[in-house]
Every structure is written in structure tokens, then in C-alpha cells.
N, C-alpha and C positions, 0 to 999 in steps of 0.2 A: 679863291681862285685855285683851280687845279694846277698842279705842277706837271711838267712834261712827263715825268716818270709815272704819275698817277693816270694821266690820259693814255700813255702807252700801255700800261697794265690793263686798263679797261678795254682798249682796242684789241689787245691780244686775246681777250676773253670772247670776242665776237667769232662768229662762224667764218670759215674761209671765204665764202662769197661776200659776207658783209665786210671783211677786211679788204678784199679786192676792190669792192665798190668805194670804200673809204680811201684806199690808196689812190685810186683813179681820181677822185675828187680833190685830194690833197695835191697831187701832181699838177692837175689843171689849175689849181689856185696859185702855183708858183709864178706863173707868167700872166701878164695882162691878157685877158681873153681876146682883145683886139689883135694881139700879135701871135696868138696860138690857137688857131682854129683847126679842129679836126674835120676832115672831109667825111662824106657818107661812107666811103669804103673803110676808113679807119674806125669809125663808130661801129660799123657792122662787125669788124674784126674783134674789137673790144667786147662787144656783146657776145660774140661766138665764144671767146675765151672765158668770159665770166660764166656762161652757161656750162662750159666744160668743167669748170671748178665746182659749180653747184651740183652737177651730175656725178662728180667724182671720177671723171674720165680724163682729167688734165694730167699731163706728165711734166716732169721737171728734171733739171740737171743742176748739180751743185754750181754755185756762182764761180767757184775757183776754176772749174772746167771751162766754163764759158769765157772767163777772162783769159785763161791760157790759150784758148782757141783764137781769141781776138789778137793777143800779143803775137802769136805765131803768124797769123795772117798779115799783120801790118808792121812787121819788123822792118 
């Protein structure tokens, strides 16, 4: 059986779009699907963002910046 570290190493060797798809599937697996249903608008948004990653047009910000913005907003 693979260890978490081995699986993580293999996952990191995937392309960005493959990792995004895997992350999506893993997140969905955390909750009982009966309690966590995505609506059509959410699914379209996910597909739009995955396509941006595949095309190389996606932009990002460091997580630290995002968390700082959230802390400032909700102090």
C-alpha cells in the first residue's frame, strides 16, 4: 500500500490541470454527497477555472495575501 508521502509525490508529478481535477475530486469526497451538492452554476464555474488552468491563463495570489485580506475584512 502506498504511503501518503508516496501518493503526494506522484500527484505532484501530474500536470496542473490533472492536479486541479484530483483536488476537486478529493474535496468532494470529504463530505457525504447527499449533504454537499454543487449547483449547475458552481459546476460551470469550476469547469471555467479548470479550463483557464489548462490554457495557462489562470492567475493566482499567494495564500498569505488572501488570508491577510480575509483577516482585515472580518476583524
